[in-house]
N, C-alpha and C positions, 0 to 999 in steps of 0.2 A: 639428576636422577631421571630415569625413564621408566614409566609405568606402563606395562602391557596389559590391556584389558580386552576381553571378548565382549560380544554383543550382550548387553545387559537389559534388553528390552527398553522400556521407556525411562527416560531420565527427566524428572520433573522438578520444579521449584516448589518448595514447601509453602511459599507465600501464596500461591494461587491454585494449586492443584487439589481437587477434592478428595483424591484417593492417595493412599500410600503407594509407592512404586512396587512393581512386581518383584517378587523374590528372585534373586539371580540364581539360576541353576548351578549347582556345584560350588557355590560360594561358601567356604568353610570358615572364613574369618572376616572381621569387619574391615572397613576402609582404613581406619586409624588403629594401629596396634596399641596394645596396652603398654604403658610407659614402664620401663624397667625400674626396679626399686632404687637404683642409684640416682635416679632423677626425681627427686621429691618435689611436691607441689610448691614448696617454699622456694626452691631454687628456680623454678620456672617463672615465678612472679617477678623476678628481677628483669626479665626480658619483656619488651612490648608484646602485646598479644598477637599482633599481626606476624611478628617474627616467630613466636612460639608455634603458630599454626603452620608456618612454612617448615619449621623444624620437624613438626609432627608428620609433614608430608615427605620429608627427606629421609635419607637412610642413616642419619646421625643417631636417631633414637631407636630405629627398628629396621629389620631387613625389608626389602620391597615386598608389599603384600601380594599374595596370589589372588589378584583381583581381575575381574574381566570387565571389559567395556566395549562399546561400539567403536567403529574406526575413528571417528572424529572427536571423541570425547577427550579432547585435547591432552596429548601427552606433553607436559611442560615441566621443566625443572622448577624447583621451588622458588629460586630467586627471581625468575622471570614473572612470577605471579605475586610478588611481594606487594606491589602497589594495589592490587585488587583487594588483598586481605587487610591492608591498612585502611582502605576506604570502607570496607565492611565494618571494621572496628570503629572508625569515625562515625559511621551511621548509627551504630549501637550506642556510642557515647552520647550523641546528640539526642537520641530518643530517651535515654536514661536521665539526661539532664533536664528533660521536660520541654526542650525546644520544639519537639514534635509531638502531636497527639496521635496515639495509636488508634487507627480505624481498621478494625479487623474485617476482612471479607469472609462471610459465611457461605458455605456451599451446601447445596441440597442434592442428595444422591439422586441420580436419574434412574427412573424405572426403565425396564426393558422396552425398547421402542421409542422412548421419549427423545433420545438424542437424534434418531433418524427423523422424527416429526419436527424437531427444532431445525434440523438441517434443511428439510424441505421448505419450511417457512422462511428461513434465512436466504434461500436462493430464489424466493419469489414464486414458489410452487405450492402455496398453501391450498390451492384449489384441489390438489391431489389428495389432501387430507379431508377437506370438506365435501368433496365430490361435486362441487359446483362446476359448471361449464363456463369459466370466465375467459375472456379474450386474451388477457395479459399472459396467463399461464400457457395457453395454446401458442401464442406468438413466441414465447421463450423456448418452448419445446421444439418448435419448428426450425430454430436456428442452430441447434446443438450439433457438434461434430460427433463422430462415432464414439470416441472415447468419453466425451462428455455425457452422451446419452447413456452409455454403459454405467457411468458413475451414478447418474440419477436412478437408473433402473435398479442398480444394486441396493441403494438406500431405500427405494420404494418397496422392493421385495422384502427387505428386512422388516420394514414398518408393517406391511400387510400381513406377513406371517405372524408377527407379534400380536396384531389385533385378532387374528383368527384364533390364536391360542387363548386369548382372553375372552373369547366369545362375545366380542363387541359387534357394532353394527357392520353391515355388509360393506365391503370396500371394493373399489374398482379393480378389475383384473389388469395386471400390468400390460397384457397384450392389447387391451383396449386403448391404452395410452400411446404405446410405441408401435402399434400395428405389427406386432411380431407374432409368429406362430409358436415361438418358444419363449417362455418367461425367464429363462436363465440368461443372465447377461453374458456378453462376450467381451473379452478384454484385449484381444489381439489387435494391435494397432496396424493401420494400413497407411501407405503414403497418400498424401492428399496434395492436390495442385495448389500452388500459392494463390492467395486472394489479394487483390489490390488493397493497399493500406487502409483506405477509409471507405471502401465501397464495394461495388458489385463486380463480379467476375466478368470482364469484358471479353466477348467472343474472340478467340484466337490471339489474345494479348498476353504477353508474358511480362512479369515485373521488370521494370527498367531501373537499373541502379546507376547512380552517378559515380564518377571517378572520385577518388579520395582527394579532398581539399580541406582547407581549414574550416569551412562552414558546412561541408556535406555529410558530416557524421558527428556523433557524440563520441568523444575520445575520453575514456575513463582509465587511462594508463597511469603511470607513475612518473614523477618528475625526474627521478634519478635512479639509476641502477635497475631499471625495469627490464623484464625479459624482452629478448629481441623478437620473439614471436608474438604477433598480435592476433587475437581471436575475434571473429566477427559474430555478432548476435543477430538473429533474424526475428522480426516481428510478424512476418507474413503468414506463417503457419503456427497453429496453436502448439504450445510447448508439449502437451501430452501426446499430440499426434506425431511429433518429431522424435519421440523416444523409441529406440529400437526395443523389440521384445526382449525382456530379461529372463534368463533361465531361472526356474523356480528355486534351484539349489544354490543360486549365486550368493557368495559371501563377500562382504567388503574386506579390503585389506586390514590386517590386524595391527600393523605397526606404524600406521600413518601418523605423523606428528604435525602439529602446527609449527610453522616457522614464524617467529615474531618479526623478522626483518620485512620491511615494506616491499622489498623487491621480490618476495616470495609470491605476491599476488600477481595473477596474470593481467595482461592489458586487453581490454575489450573495447570494441567500437560498434556502434549501431549506425549503419549507413542509412541515409535518407532515401526513401523511394520517391517516386514522382508525386506522391501525396504529402511529402514532408513528414515531420514529426509532430505529435500532439502531446502537450503537457496536461497534467491533471486539471489545471485551472482553465483549460481551453474549451471544455465541454460544459453544457448546461447541467444543473443539479439533477434534473430528471434523467438525463442520459448517464450521468455518473452513478446514479442509483442502479441502473441496469448494468453498468460496468461492474459494480460490486456483486450483483447476482451472478453474472457470468464468471467473475474471478473466483468465487467460491466453488462453483461447479468445476472450473478448469483446474483449480488447485487440487481438488479432490481427485479428479481424473489423473492429474500429474502424479500425485502420490500413489494412486492405484497402479499406474503404469510402471512405477519404480518398485512396487511391492512393499510400500511403506504405509503404515497406518496413520491416517490424519487424526490426531487426538485434539480434542477440544475440552475446555473447562466449562462447567455449568455452574455459574456463580449466582447467588442471590444478589439482587441489586441493593447496594448500600446507598442510602440517601445521604448525600454530603451536605455541607453548609449551603445556605441559599444566599448568603452575602459574605463579603470579605474577599480575601485574596488567596490565602493558602487553604488547601483542603476543600476547595469548591470545585464541583464538576466543570469541565471545560465548556460545556454547552451553556451552563448557568452564567459562568464568567463572561462568555461572549454576548449573551443576551443583555447583561448589565452594561458591558462596554459599548455595545452597539447603540445604546441610548445616548452615549457621548460622541462616539465616532461611528456613524452609519457605515455598514459594509465591512467593518473590520473582521479579519479572519483569525488573528492570533491575539490572545489576551494582552491587554495593555501592560500589565505588570511584567509579563514574560518578555514582551518587546523591550521594555525599559531596562530590565536586567541585562538582556543581550546587548542593548545599545551601550550601556555603561561599560561592559566588559570589552566591547569592540573598540570603544573610544580610548580606553586607558589601560586595559588589561591584557591585550593580546601578546605583548612583549614581556609580561611579567614572568620571571623564571618560576617554573613549577605551578603555573596557573591551573586550577582545577585539582591538582594533586596536593599542594600544600594547603592544609585546612586553615580557615580563619579562626578567630577567637570564638569559642562556643558562647561565651557570655555576650560578646558584642553582637553576634549573629542573632541571638535570642532577643536582645533589645531592639535591634533593627527590624526584626520580624514584627514585634509588637508595635513599633512606631509606624511601620508601613501600613499595617492594618488600620491604624487610626488616622493617618495623614495622607495616604496616597491619592485618594479620590478628591481630597480637598486641595491638592496641588501645593501643599505646604511642606512636603518632605524634602529635606536637604540631601541631595545625592552626592554633593561634594564631600560629605563626611564619611561616605562608604568606601572602605578600602577594597582593593581588587579581590583579594582572597575571601573577604567577607561577602562580596557580591557573588563570587562563584559558589560559596556555600549556600547563599539564598537561592540561587538558580537551581542547584541540585535538590535543595529542600522542597522547592515548588514542585518539581517532578515527582519526588517521593510522596508528597502530601496529597497528590491527586487521589480522589476516592477510588477511581479505576485506573489501572496502569495506562501509560501513554500508548502502548501497543496492545491494549485491551486484555481483559482477563481471559476471554474465550480462546484466543489464539496464541497465548504465550507458549503452550506446549508445542504448537506447530513451528514456532520460531526455533525452539530447541531441537526439534526433530530434524529440521532441514540440515542441521550440521551433524547431529548424532548419527543419522542414518543415510545421508547422501554424501558421497565421497568427492565428486567433482565440483570444483568451484563454480563452473558454468551452470550446473544443475542447481546448486545452492542459490546462485544469483537469480535464476528463473523462479524458484519457489519464493524467495524473498520478495521478488518483484510482485508476484500475485498477492502476497500477504500485505504489501503496502497498498495495493489497489483495494484491499478489503477494509482498510481502516475507515472509520467514520470521518467525515470532512473535518471536524474540529481537531481530531487527533492527528490526521494527516498533515494539516496545515501547520500545526504546532510542532510536530516532529520535523517537518521540512525546515522550519526556521531554526530549530535547535541544531540539526545536522549541518546546515549551512554555516552556523557559528563554529561548530567543531572543526569544520574544514579550514576555516580561517586560523584557528588555533594551531592546527598541524602545519599550515603554510608558514607560520612564524617559528618553526621548530628551532631555527638557528639562534634565536634570542631567548625563547621561553623554555627550551630544552624538553619540549613535549612532542615526541614523535607520534605516529599513528597508533602504535601499540600501547604506548603510555596512556594516551587519551582514552583508548578503547577500554583499558583495564579500569580506569577511574569511573567512566560513565556506566559500564555494564552493571555493577551492583545497584546503581540508582534506578536503572530501568527494569532489571529483571529479578532483583532480590528484594523481598518485602522488608521495609524498614523495621529495625528493632529486633529482627530475628537473629539468633546466634547462628554462625556458620556451622552447618551440619554436614552429614555425609553427602546428601543429594546436592547441596550447594557447592561442596568441594568438587564433586564430579563435574558439575556444569560450569565451573568458574571460567576456564579457558574457552569453553564453548560460547558462553555469552559474550566474552570479550571479542571473540572472532566474529560474532554476529554484528556487533557494533562497528568493528573494523570494516566489514563489508558494507554496512549502511553508510559510513562516512566516505569510503573510497569510491563507491559506485552510485552515489546518490543522484547524479545527473541522469543515469539510466533509469533508476527506480521511479523518478517522477514523470517518466514518459509513459503514456498509455499505449500498451501493445496494439498494433494496428489490426490484428485479427479480432480483438475484442470490439474495436470500433466497427469493423465490418459486420460483426454479429449484431451490434446495436442497430445498425442501419437495417439489416434484414428483419430484426425484431419490430422496429417501427413500421416497416413496410407491411409486415404480416398483420400488425394491429390495424393499420389503415385499411387494408383489404377486408379484414373482418368487419370493421365499422361500416364500410360501403355495402357489404352484403347484408348487414343488419338493417341498414337504412332502406333497402329494397323491400323489406317486409314491414316497415313501420306503417301504421295506419295513416298517419298524416301524409306520408309520401304516396301511398296508394290513392288517397283522395285527390291529391294534386295531379297524379297521373291520369285519373279519370277525367278531371276537368280539362287537362291539356288535350286529351283525346277528343273531347266534345268540341274544343276550339278548332281542332284540325278539320273537323267535319263542316265548319262554317264556310261560306263562300270565299273565294280567293280575294286577295287584296285588289283594290281598284288600280287601274292603270295610272302610272305616275308615282306610285309608292317607291321610296328609295330602298334599294337592297344593296348591302355592302358586298363587294367581291370577296371570295374566300381568303385572298392574301391579306386583306385588311382585317378580316375577322380573327385571324390567328394572332397570337400574342407577339412573340419575338422569333426571328429566324433561327434556324439551327446554328449553334456555335456562337451566338451573340448573347451576351448577358447585359442586363441593365444594373448598374451599380449605384447604390444610393449612399450619399454622404451628408447626413443631416447637419453636421457641424461646419461644413464647407459653404462657401458662398455659392458655388455651383453644386447643387444638391444631388444631381443625378447625371449619368452618362452611359450611353450604350457603347459597349466595347466588343469588337470582333476578336474572338480567341483563335490562336493557332497553337501548334504543338509546343512552342517554346515560350508562350506567355506564362509568366509567373505572377503570384500574388503581389510581390514587391514591385513588379512593373506597373500594375494597376494603381498601386499606392503612389508611385512616382509620378504617374500621369496626372492624378488628381492634385498632387502637391504642386506640380508645374502649372496647372490650370488655375490654381487658387493662390499662388505665391504672392501675387500683387495685392490681393484683397483677402488676406487670411482672416478668418473669423477670430474674434476675441476668445471664444469658447475653446479654440483649439490650442492656444498657446500653452506650452509646457506639457502637452499630452502626447503620448505615443499612439499613433493611429494604427489599427490593424484591420484587415479584411475579414469579415465574418460571413460564414455560411449559415443561413437561418431557414428552418422549415424543410419541407419535403421529408426525407427519411432521417433527418437529424434534428435535434432540438435547437441547439446553437453550437457553432464550432468556430473558434478563432483559428484562422489558417496560418500555417507556417509561411513566412515570406518566400521560401523556396518551393512552395507547392506549385505544380504545373496545373493551371486553371482548367485547361480542356479536359484533363483526366478527372478533376474534381467535379466539373460540370456534368460529365457523362455519368459519374457515379450518383449524382443527385440533380437531375435536370429540373426538378420542381422547386429548387431552393431559391431564396432571395439572397442578394449579395449587398452587404452593408459595411461601410467604413465607419468605425467608431473606436473609442479608446478601449484597449485591452483591460479586462478586469485585473486589478492588482492582487 
């Protein structure tokens, strides 16, 4: 069956959205037609509920409804979605059986202007609300691209207009913030010159790309039957700046369908620039916080450039359990686990469930799809809560399908969804309103950058496991689309809710999102280089502001007066030692001093040239210390880190060209140490 639907506005999941969806213009009948009298309820009960839902969606019971949808609100035949609805039924049954406790998320309706105020706070610009002249906000504003500044300006305009209507306190004029003579934002995008991956625009230098080789790019294609055309993704220019201006009257294709075949997905590569690639764990927490600020601004600008509304939920925080395993917030779980294993980033129970399935379940036919025994899962759940932290739980007794059920239960039981309450509508919108896979992937990339650290690390571990499941398709009979259909309701549909109209509409949409997450995860965990460049500029602006502030500090002024008095004293007597300028300078241009605290030779001055890579420096240290390797180094993978200057801490790609990185951050220190796991 093929369902043709026009643009229906927002499609939301009842689990997390505070408002009901907008009424669809011209819609005269509901999504599911009334059942003809010949099909009595008693006759329907003989069929499993998941199949009954599919029959309701097919033309066996009713003609195709005159319903409208947006382009990507997946037009799928009923049989292709059967696994999805069977999983929904399984979730419902486990909830009714008492295996899961219902924890409802309550929503507070937002007053006019409150959403804009929250947005400004979430992007690190709370100073625009308070009116304070803080350096961090000024530094952030100074790094924005044209489209990003327009996005901020638009939200700030809405916020200030709302305050004026409410006759509240005086607010700053937008022209005072952006230095504009016109307070109306401009959304026309203009071409911008590429910026080096991790740093400053070098005079007259163009980005240099390496030729394609096994290590020079991220290859997120398909193992078999993939399209012959490979598309390249660029991280050098912000996504919003690279979008051509769209006509206001543009309409998306009406009959676009998802294809469940894996080969329908395009093949993307991200080539390494001379700065290499940076993963989310390669930057310091302070810099990743700034990446989150910039990602939300860029995502908003990206949606604005596409003419798509970025919708967010506003949920009341629900306090979860403070101890135990299931139904505990990720941050609380990690705090408890870090007392046992310092530095751990993924909850221990989640790691153990993944490990159990990776060791014994990857080749199990129907893994994730075939449910375990509800009674056994319930008993295992209770036993884990009592024995897990005592290390007395017997994992050998756990069957693979039961372990898969516990894994999915853990995800559903989280008080807040893994992909956060606030941005679940944005995940749906990127498929509902954006037609090209490349643009969907760019939006998804920014949403991943927005996730809190605990959510992002847990999601990464989960998606890596799902990738292994798909890799064993030959034995477990679970291809990419099968896995995506099973996982989607656990991530995007609230447990215990009956499948209703909105969820039916979004079913294939959410499965497609999971499919993108699994297929392109290597791209999604890479920090776009234009965001790193903005973080560098933001740090430089903050340092410059701090220096200017110091010049007016009282203590500094007193010190300057004392130094002035000392200069007026008689000159040094003859024979006093004065060092020549070349000895007073630190290190010559193009030479870096690398420190390696865990090596027997702890430092070395290295002359850089245009071909010196980070891995060359690592190899030199390894060679120098091979005969007397430190006990502390054994079994550890060493990486070169860039620390200080205009970055907090940055673990460098082994293929990064060091002279380019040095020129981007000449004030940095260079340290060889183990990479954070």
